[in-house]
C-alpha positions in Angstrom: -31.2 -1.3 24.4 -28.9 1.7 23.6 -25.6 2.3 25.2 -24.3 5.8 25.8 -20.8 7.0 25.0 -18.4 6.8 27.9 -17.9 9.9 30.0 -14.8 11.9 29.1 -11.7 11.2 31.0 -8.5 13.2 31.4 -6.4 13.3 28.3 -3.5 11.0 28.9 -2.3 8.6 26.2 -1.9 5.1 27.6 1.3 3.2 27.1 -0.6 0.9 24.7 -1.9 3.8 22.6 1.5 5.4 22.5 3.0 2.1 21.3 0.3 1.8 18.6 1.1 5.4 17.4 4.9 4.9 17.5 4.8 1.5 15.6 2.1 2.5 13.1 4.5 2.8 10.1 6.5 -0.3 11.1 3.2 -2.2 11.1 2.2 -0.9 7.6 -0.1 1.9 8.8 0.2 5.6 8.2 -1.7 8.2 10.1 -3.7 10.8 8.2 -3.3 14.5 9.1 -5.9 17.2 8.3 -5.3 20.9 8.4 -6.6 24.1 6.8 -4.3 25.8 4.4 -3.6 29.6 4.4 -6.2 30.1 1.7 -8.8 28.3 3.7 -8.8 24.9 1.9 -8.9 21.6 3.7 -5.8 19.6 3.3 -5.2 15.9 4.1 -2.0 13.9 3.9 -0.4 10.7 5.2 2.4 11.2 7.8 4.8 8.4 8.6 6.7 10.2 11.3 3.8 10.7 13.8 4.9 9.8 17.3 3.7 10.1 20.9 5.8 12.9 22.3 4.3 12.9 25.8 1.2 11.9 27.6 -0.7 14.7 25.9 1.3 15.5 22.8 2.1 14.1 19.4 5.0 15.1 17.2 5.8 14.9 13.5 9.0 15.4 11.6 8.0 17.6 8.7 10.6 16.9 6.0 9.8 20.1 4.0 10.2 23.1 6.2 8.5 25.2 3.5 5.5 22.9 3.1 1.9 24.1 3.1 1.5 22.5 6.6 4.4 24.6 8.0 3.1 27.8 6.3 -0.4 27.1 7.7 0.9 26.8 11.3 3.1 29.9 10.9 0.0 31.7 9.6 -2.1 30.9 12.6 -4.0 27.9 11.2 -2.9 25.7 14.2 -5.9 23.4 14.6 -5.1 19.9 13.4 -6.8 16.5 13.3 -5.1 13.1 12.9 -6.8 9.8 12.2 -5.6 6.2 12.9 -7.5 3.1 11.7 -6.9 -0.6 12.0 -9.1 -3.5 11.1 -7.0 -6.5 11.9 -8.3 -10.0 12.8 -7.4 -9.4 16.4 -7.0 -5.7 16.7 -9.5 -3.0 15.9 -8.8 0.7 16.5 -10.3 3.9 15.2 -8.9 6.9 16.9 -9.2 10.6 16.1 -6.7 13.0 17.6 -7.5 16.8 17.7 -5.2 19.5 18.8 -3.1 22.6 18.1 0.2 22.5 16.3 3.3 24.5 16.9 6.7 24.5 15.4 9.6 24.0 17.8 13.0 24.2 16.1 15.1 24.1 19.3 18.0 21.6 19.0 16.8 19.3 21.8 13.3 19.0 20.2 14.8 18.6 16.7 17.0 15.8 17.9 14.2 14.0 19.9 11.6 14.2 17.1 14.0 13.3 14.3 15.4 10.3 16.2 12.0 9.3 17.3 10.9 9.0 13.7 10.9 5.7 11.9 14.1 4.9 10.0 12.3 5.1 6.7 11.3 8.7 7.4 14.8 9.6 8.7 16.3 8.2 5.5 14.1 10.6 3.4 15.7 13.5 5.2 19.3 12.4 6.1 20.4 16.1 6.1 17.8 17.0 8.7 16.4 19.9 6.8 12.9 19.3 8.2 11.3 20.9 11.2 9.5 19.4 14.2 5.8 19.9 14.7 4.5 19.4 18.2 0.7 18.8 18.6 -0.8 19.7 21.9 -3.8 17.5 22.1 -7.2 18.7 23.1 -9.3 15.6 22.4 -8.8 12.0 21.6 -11.9 9.9 20.6 -12.7 6.6 19.1 -12.4 2.9 19.8 -9.2 1.4 21.2 -8.3 -1.7 23.3 -11.7 -3.2 22.9 -13.5 -0.1 24.4 -14.8 3.3 23.4 -12.3 6.1 24.0 -13.1 9.6 24.9 -10.5 11.9 26.4 -10.3 15.7 26.7 -8.0 18.3 28.1 
């Protein structure tokens, strides 16, 4: 007997999924971020400052405001993908987040994203030289909370 994937639901991050995202680094997990560089090469990096910014957005404090990621976003390469995985004895989660990134350097967003980052990340940029990246999510897929997950904007 085969089971079909669940029908897509409205993209709205649950409180439990937001908590998992926001506590990933504190729990010894880092999320992977994929993007395409200005020269068209795939790039992949771990990001410890990923946080749920709203019901349909993630945010990252990018410590190096001149990084390849920032340059890619500024150059129109806005499509991003993030991956979270957990294989604990009691918790299993595999979630892919897909969306479009944009830089928002307004003071209110700078403050919110910096302060929402884990202390370890803040300590690596005490002078706040970084820049906030907001990711407007388009799709979230995977397995979370004991069930398949499929959400789209």
